[in-house]
C-alpha positions, -999 to +999 in steps of 0.1 A: +609+256+343+608+286+364+600+266+395+621+268+428+642+237+436+660+228+468+685+200+470+700+189+504+720+160+522+709+149+556+737+153+580+753+121+593+759+121+633+795+108+624+802+124+592+795+160+587+808+164+555+780+153+530+777+177+500+753+179+471+770+171+439+756+169+402+762+155+368+742+177+343+729+161+312+753+165+280+728+189+264+727+211+298+748+242+301+737+256+333+760+288+346+785+273+368+779+303+393+747+290+402+738+277+438+743+239+431+775+243+410+796+245+444+794+212+468+776+227+499+754+204+522+724+221+504+714+241+476+684+260+462+678+272+426+654+300+424+643+295+388+652+263+371+655+255+336+660+227+313+697+231+316+696+221+352+682+186+344+709+161+354+718+135+382+722+149+418+737+130+446+753+133+479+791+128+487+815+132+512+851+139+513+862+103+516+845+098+482+815+079+495+782+086+476+745+080+480+722+068+452+716+095+425+685+110+416+678+119+381+661+156+381+644+166+349+631+201+343+607+205+312+599+237+295+573+224+270+546+245+281+565+274+296+554+302+271+514+290+273+494+305+297+473+282+320+443+287+301+463+277+268+480+245+282+457+228+256+439+240+226+406+257+230+378+238+213+343+251+206+320+237+214+337+230+244+338+188+242+360+161+226+332+141+209+312+153+179+286+141+157+292+141+119+283+172+101+289+193+132+311+224+130+342+224+153+365+251+160+401+247+174+423+277+185+456+287+206+454+313+229+479+339+220+505+344+245+516+382+250+554+374+245+551+347+219+525+353+189+534+323+170+512+295+185+496+273+158+471+245+159+487+212+147+471+177+143+477+143+139+448+123+122+440+085+131+456+062+109+422+057+094+417+091+087+419+106+052+406+141+057+414+163+027+446+183+032+430+215+018+406+216+047+411+245+071+430+227+100+456+211+078+475+243+074+490+254+109+474+286+119+464+305+153+429+287+149+409+269+124+372+259+119+358+227+104+324+236+091+313+199+086+333+175+106+338+137+095+350+106+111+383+111+090+389+146+113+392+124+144+428+127+160+450+145+183+452+184+180+477+206+198+493+241+199+529+244+188+553+274+182+581+278+157+606+269+183+589+235+185+573+240+221+541+221+223+509+219+246+494+188+256+472+174+227+433+166+231+421+137+213+389+148+193+366+124+179+339+124+153+315+099+151+286+087+127+267+073+157+237+085+174+251+093+207+281+111+222+295+118+256+294+154+265+324+164+287+345+197+286+377+193+267+395+216+293+416+199+319+398+199+356+418+201+388+419+170+410+389+168+434+368+192+411+332+181+402+327+168+366+294+163+350+291+138+323+262+138+299+249+117+269+240+136+241+215+119+215+219+133+179+188+156+169+177+139+139+149+164+130 
């Protein structure tokens, strides 16, 4: 959502009347006055919304059509800032030893203050429903993490919009992989470390 999208039909040397046509999804209700609602050789939508999702194709006055492309516009993360596209984990990693303390939080958006930490524990998990992260809140802390706390954690608001989920793993083993929980850009340098549990 809010990206700019242009759709155009390449002109044929013999037929100059190719026009962009579209069929919006049944759930779509884009304003008929927007740029792509009127057949033309090209159109640009300055700010796309989910309602612009649908099939787009080229068609001429004789009814000949190109293959259709299904354009999908998603708004799942539209209210989340780039820093909050995933939950914030402290310490900043995805693997933890049992009995470590773990905090999960959702960064508050200036316009939407209702982001809450949600989770889906692994099928083998049986964490107590009374622990800190079982109740949706802007942040939660698990003082002593156990394997049963392993699972997916994400941010969600009252409208059902969700961030990407992070898969947190708690192990009773003696070695874990230390890598940042936050996404990195393609081509970035990433350092991976193995941490051995301090048994002293």
